C-alpha positions as CSV (number, residue, x, y, z in Angstrom):
1,M,6.0,49.1,-32.2
2,D,9.0,50.3,-34.3
3,R,12.4,48.6,-34.4
4,R,13.9,51.0,-31.8
5,S,11.1,50.5,-29.4
6,F,11.2,46.8,-29.8
7,L,15.0,46.7,-29.1
8,G,14.5,48.8,-26.1
9,S,11.8,46.6,-24.7
10,A,13.9,43.5,-25.4
11,G,16.8,45.1,-23.5
12,I,14.6,45.8,-20.5
13,F,13.4,42.2,-20.6
14,G,16.9,40.9,-20.7
15,L,17.9,43.1,-17.7
16,T,14.9,41.8,-15.8
17,L,16.1,38.2,-16.4
18,A,19.6,39.1,-15.4
19,A,18.5,40.9,-12.3
20,S,16.4,37.9,-11.2
21,G,19.4,35.6,-11.6
22,L,17.9,33.9,-14.7
23,A,19.1,33.6,-18.3
24,A,17.4,32.3,-21.3
25,P,19.4,29.0,-21.4
26,H,18.4,28.3,-17.9
27,I,14.7,28.9,-18.7
28,A,15.1,26.5,-21.7
29,R,16.7,23.9,-19.6
30,A,14.0,24.2,-16.9
31,A,11.3,23.7,-19.6
32,A,13.1,20.7,-21.0
33,T,13.4,18.9,-17.7
34,R,10.0,19.8,-16.0
35,I,7.8,16.7,-16.2
36,T,4.1,16.5,-15.7
37,I,3.2,13.2,-14.1
38,V,-0.4,12.0,-14.4
39,S,-2.4,9.4,-12.6
40,N,-6.0,8.6,-12.0
41,P,-7.4,9.4,-8.5
42,G,-8.0,5.8,-7.3
43,L,-7.2,4.9,-3.7
44,E,-4.0,2.9,-4.4
45,N,-2.7,5.7,-6.7
46,A,-3.6,8.4,-4.2
47,T,-1.7,6.5,-1.5
48,L,1.4,6.3,-3.6
49,N,1.2,9.9,-4.6
50,R,0.8,10.9,-0.9
51,L,3.8,8.8,0.0
52,M,5.9,10.3,-2.8
53,E,5.1,13.7,-1.5
54,E,5.7,13.0,2.2
55,Q,8.9,11.1,1.7
56,G,10.4,13.7,-0.7
57,F,11.8,11.2,-3.3
58,L,11.2,13.6,-6.3
59,K,13.2,16.3,-4.5
60,R,15.9,13.8,-3.4
61,Y,16.7,12.9,-7.0
62,G,16.4,16.4,-8.4
63,A,13.2,15.8,-10.3
64,E,11.3,18.9,-11.6
65,A,7.8,17.5,-11.6
66,T,4.1,18.4,-11.3
67,M,1.5,15.9,-10.5
68,V,-2.0,16.1,-12.1
69,L,-5.0,13.8,-12.1
70,A,-7.2,12.4,-14.9
71,E,-10.4,10.4,-14.3
72,G,-10.9,6.9,-15.4
73,P,-8.7,4.0,-16.5
74,A,-7.9,5.7,-19.8
75,G,-7.7,9.2,-18.4
76,P,-3.9,9.3,-17.9
77,F,-3.2,7.8,-21.3
78,N,-5.5,10.3,-23.0
79,A,-3.8,13.2,-21.2
80,I,-0.5,12.0,-22.5
81,V,-1.8,11.6,-26.0
82,S,-3.3,15.1,-25.9
83,G,0.0,16.6,-24.7
84,T,-1.2,17.8,-21.3
85,A,1.0,15.3,-19.5
86,D,4.3,13.6,-20.1
87,V,4.3,10.3,-18.2
88,C,2.1,8.0,-16.1
89,M,3.9,6.0,-13.5
90,V,1.3,4.4,-11.2
91,S,-2.0,4.0,-13.0
92,G,-1.9,0.8,-15.0
93,Y,-3.9,0.9,-18.2
94,N,-4.3,-2.5,-19.9
95,M,-5.1,-1.1,-23.3
96,A,-1.9,0.9,-23.6
97,L,-0.2,-1.5,-26.0
98,P,-3.2,-1.9,-28.2
99,R,-3.6,1.9,-28.5
100,I,0.2,2.3,-29.2
101,S,-0.3,-0.3,-32.0
102,Q,-3.1,1.9,-33.4
103,G,-0.7,4.9,-33.7
104,A,-0.8,6.6,-30.3
105,P,2.4,8.6,-29.9
106,V,3.3,6.9,-26.6
107,R,5.8,4.3,-25.5
108,I,5.9,1.8,-22.6
109,T,8.8,3.1,-20.5
110,G,8.9,1.0,-17.4
111,S,6.9,-0.7,-14.7
112,G,4.9,0.2,-11.6
113,M,3.6,-2.8,-9.7
114,R,5.0,-5.9,-11.5
115,K,3.0,-8.7,-9.9
116,T,-0.8,-8.8,-10.5
117,A,-2.6,-7.7,-7.4
118,L,-5.8,-9.4,-8.2
119,A,-7.5,-12.6,-7.2
120,V,-10.6,-14.7,-8.0
121,F,-13.0,-14.6,-5.1
122,A,-16.0,-16.9,-4.8
123,R,-18.8,-18.0,-2.6
124,P,-17.5,-21.3,-1.1
125,D,-20.9,-23.0,-1.3
126,R,-20.9,-22.6,-5.1
127,V,-17.2,-22.6,-6.4
128,N,-14.0,-24.1,-5.2
129,G,-11.8,-23.9,-8.3
130,L,-11.5,-22.3,-11.7
131,A,-12.8,-25.4,-13.5
132,E,-16.1,-25.1,-11.5
133,L,-16.8,-21.6,-13.0
134,E,-18.2,-23.1,-16.2
135,G,-21.9,-22.4,-16.2
136,K,-21.5,-19.8,-13.5
137,T,-21.6,-16.0,-13.4
138,V,-18.3,-14.1,-12.8
139,A,-18.3,-10.4,-12.0
140,V,-15.7,-8.3,-13.8
141,G,-15.6,-4.9,-15.4
142,P,-16.2,-3.7,-19.0
143,K,-15.5,-6.0,-21.9
144,L,-11.7,-6.4,-22.4
145,G,-11.1,-4.1,-19.5
146,L,-8.4,-5.2,-17.1
147,L,-10.5,-7.6,-15.0
148,H,-12.2,-9.2,-18.0
149,A,-9.1,-9.5,-20.1
150,L,-7.1,-11.1,-17.3
151,M,-9.8,-13.6,-16.6
152,L,-9.9,-14.6,-20.3
153,Q,-6.1,-14.9,-20.2
154,L,-6.2,-17.0,-17.0
155,F,-8.8,-19.4,-18.6
156,R,-6.7,-19.7,-21.7
157,E,-3.5,-20.6,-19.8
158,K,-5.4,-23.1,-17.6
159,G,-6.9,-24.7,-20.7
160,L,-10.5,-23.8,-19.7
161,D,-13.3,-22.6,-22.0
162,A,-14.3,-19.0,-21.1
163,S,-17.2,-19.2,-23.5
164,R,-19.0,-21.4,-20.9
165,V,-18.8,-18.6,-18.3
166,T,-21.2,-15.6,-18.1
167,F,-19.2,-12.5,-17.5
168,L,-21.1,-9.8,-15.7
169,D,-20.0,-6.2,-16.2
170,A,-20.3,-5.0,-12.6
171,G,-18.5,-1.8,-13.1
172,S,-15.5,-1.1,-10.9
173,N,-13.1,-3.5,-9.0
174,D,-15.0,-3.1,-5.7
175,Q,-18.4,-3.4,-7.4
176,A,-17.4,-6.7,-8.9
177,Y,-16.5,-7.9,-5.4
178,H,-19.7,-6.7,-3.8
179,A,-21.7,-8.4,-6.7
180,V,-20.6,-11.7,-5.2
181,V,-21.2,-10.7,-1.6
182,E,-24.8,-9.6,-2.6
183,G,-25.4,-12.9,-4.5
184,K,-25.5,-11.3,-8.0
185,A,-22.6,-13.5,-9.1
186,D,-20.9,-16.7,-8.1
187,A,-17.3,-15.4,-8.3
188,C,-15.4,-12.3,-9.3
189,C,-12.0,-10.9,-10.2
190,S,-11.1,-8.2,-7.7
191,S,-8.3,-6.5,-5.8
192,I,-6.1,-8.1,-3.2
193,S,-7.3,-5.3,-0.9
194,H,-10.2,-7.6,-0.1
195,L,-8.1,-10.5,1.1
196,N,-8.8,-9.7,4.7
197,D,-12.5,-8.8,4.3
198,R,-15.0,-10.8,6.4
199,D,-17.7,-11.3,3.9
200,G,-17.5,-15.1,3.8
201,L,-15.8,-15.3,0.4
202,I,-12.8,-17.4,-0.4
203,V,-9.9,-16.9,-2.8
204,L,-9.6,-19.8,-5.3
205,S,-6.2,-21.5,-4.9
206,D,-5.7,-21.4,-8.6
207,G,-7.1,-17.9,-8.9
208,K,-4.2,-16.0,-7.3
209,M,-3.3,-13.9,-10.3
210,W,0.2,-13.0,-9.1
211,E,1.0,-16.8,-9.1
212,A,-1.2,-17.8,-12.0
213,L,0.0,-15.1,-14.5
214,P,3.7,-14.6,-13.5
215,K,4.7,-13.2,-16.9
216,Y,2.1,-10.4,-16.8
217,V,3.4,-7.0,-15.7
218,F,0.4,-5.6,-13.8
219,Q,1.1,-1.9,-14.2
220,T,3.2,-0.4,-17.0
221,A,4.6,3.1,-16.9
222,Y,4.2,5.0,-20.2
223,A,5.4,8.3,-21.6
224,S,4.8,10.4,-24.7
225,E,7.2,10.1,-27.6
226,A,7.8,13.9,-27.3
227,A,8.8,13.6,-23.6
228,L,11.1,10.7,-24.4
229,R,12.7,12.7,-27.2
230,D,12.8,16.2,-25.7
231,K,12.7,15.7,-21.9
232,R,14.8,12.6,-21.2
233,D,16.9,14.5,-18.7
234,G,13.8,15.2,-16.8
235,L,12.3,11.7,-17.0
236,V,15.4,9.9,-15.6
237,P,15.2,11.5,-12.1
238,V,11.5,11.0,-12.0
239,M,12.0,7.3,-12.7
240,A,14.7,7.1,-10.1
241,A,12.3,8.7,-7.5
242,Y,9.7,6.0,-8.3
243,G,12.2,3.2,-8.1
244,A,13.2,4.5,-4.6
245,L,9.5,4.8,-3.6
246,Y,8.9,1.1,-4.6
247,G,12.0,-0.1,-2.7
248,Y,10.8,1.9,0.3
249,L,7.3,0.4,0.1
250,M,8.6,-3.1,0.6
251,K,10.5,-2.3,3.7
252,P,9.0,-3.1,7.1
253,E,9.9,0.3,8.5
254,A,7.6,1.9,5.9
255,R,4.5,0.6,7.6
256,E,3.4,3.6,9.6
257,A,4.1,6.0,6.7
258,F,2.1,3.8,4.4
259,L,-0.9,3.6,6.7
260,S,-0.8,7.3,7.3
261,A,-0.7,8.0,3.6
262,R,-3.6,5.6,2.9
263,R,-5.6,7.1,5.8
264,S,-5.2,10.6,4.2
265,A,-6.2,9.3,0.8
266,Q,-9.3,7.3,1.9
267,K,-12.5,9.2,3.0
268,K,-13.5,6.4,5.3
269,F,-10.3,4.6,6.4
270,D,-10.6,0.8,6.1
271,I,-7.9,-0.9,8.2
272,L,-8.7,-4.4,6.8
273,S,-8.0,-3.4,3.2
274,A,-5.0,-1.3,4.3
275,N,-3.4,-4.3,6.1
276,A,-4.2,-6.6,3.1
277,V,-2.3,-4.3,0.7
278,W,0.5,-3.9,3.2
279,E,0.9,-7.6,3.8
280,F,0.8,-8.3,0.1
281,N,3.6,-5.8,-0.5
282,Q,5.7,-7.4,2.2
283,E,5.0,-11.1,1.3
284,Q,4.9,-10.9,-2.5
285,R,7.3,-8.0,-3.0
286,P,5.4,-6.9,-6.2
287,Y,7.6,-3.9,-7.0
288,S,11.1,-3.5,-8.2
289,R,13.6,-0.6,-7.9
290,N,14.6,-1.5,-11.5
291,L,11.6,-0.3,-13.6
292,S,12.8,-1.7,-16.9
293,I,10.6,-4.2,-18.6
294,S,12.2,-6.9,-20.8
295,E,11.4,-7.6,-24.5
296,E,10.1,-11.0,-23.5
297,E,7.6,-9.4,-21.0
298,I,6.4,-6.9,-23.6
299,T,6.0,-9.7,-26.2
300,Y,4.0,-11.8,-23.8
301,Q,1.5,-8.9,-23.3
302,Q,1.3,-8.3,-27.1
303,R,0.6,-11.9,-27.7
304,M,-2.1,-11.8,-25.1
305,F,-3.8,-8.9,-26.8
306,V,-3.5,-10.5,-30.2
307,G,-5.2,-13.5,-28.8
308,L,-8.0,-11.3,-27.3
309,G,-8.4,-9.6,-30.7
310,A,-7.3,-6.2,-29.4
311,M,-4.1,-6.2,-31.5
312,S,-3.6,-7.5,-35.0
313,Q,0.1,-8.4,-34.6
314,V,3.1,-8.4,-32.3
315,L,5.2,-5.3,-33.1
316,P,9.0,-4.9,-32.6
317,Y,10.0,-4.0,-29.1
318,R,11.6,-0.7,-30.2
319,D,8.3,0.3,-31.8
320,V,6.3,0.1,-28.5
321,A,8.8,0.5,-25.7
322,D,11.8,2.7,-24.7
323,M,13.6,1.6,-21.5
324,R,16.5,4.0,-21.7
325,P,15.3,6.4,-19.0
326,A,14.5,3.4,-16.7
327,N,17.9,1.9,-17.2
328,E,19.6,5.2,-16.5
329,A,17.5,5.7,-13.4
330,F,18.5,2.2,-12.1
331,K,22.1,3.1,-12.5
332,I,21.6,6.1,-10.2
333,L,19.9,3.9,-7.6
334,S,22.5,1.2,-7.9
335,A,25.3,3.7,-7.2
336,E,23.9,4.7,-3.9
């Protein structure tokens, strides 16, 4: 194509943009504010994603966003590292800080569920307290995965010796629970969604993670450094939308919408688990409209991972976290 042809084609392209009501600056702004939100397709995440869509919070706060799914606990983090997503809001990944310390271009940028929605379940004929787990088998997930890591931290804070416990990698959260039901383990760390189950298990009084580990932020939101640098105007309304969603989840009037969303997300609807999650949200109020995580809370998690051998040192807050979008989002919510 010669220069004259190129200029002619460029002119036609410009006229096409103008005729459609668009201009190059508008296109640039749209690209700079459109956010790709990633989560894994677990039931709790799917329920929140459905609620977000049905209640229209993203639209209410002017967020330009697309939701995508990535399999596995590390899937969302890997998607962000690869550049195929910008932010993860609801799929907690306990190895986010260790991977950031290893150079992943990601920052912790807020919270999802703040209180730890896990408990230690046991067969009452075998165990009645954490101290009685010594010499027993406890079902968790993979080594240093969320369930295993939090059990180790719980033992450390209670002054108990975790080396005297046999940890069984049962796979998933639900599989850990069923390992106890089936007699393959004496106890397990599993989701509060089992609190209403009728399988004969009990929750250890000192094994309620939301009480036993009050400084641990259960789900952290995280975003790519590129998104924090280049798409901050897009991240702020997304975070405001999630703050609004979390506030809504803890209101009694949200019950029917929550159950409807969960019913849509679950292949075989389980009313016992749905009610357990709903009751936990109402009684413990595990979310916050203010998504910001303090330096003290980030330091606590880093020290935990240093103790577990997953990090070599505690890094400065500014090197692992950026709460500016969360703080701006909370200002929007506070002004309503």
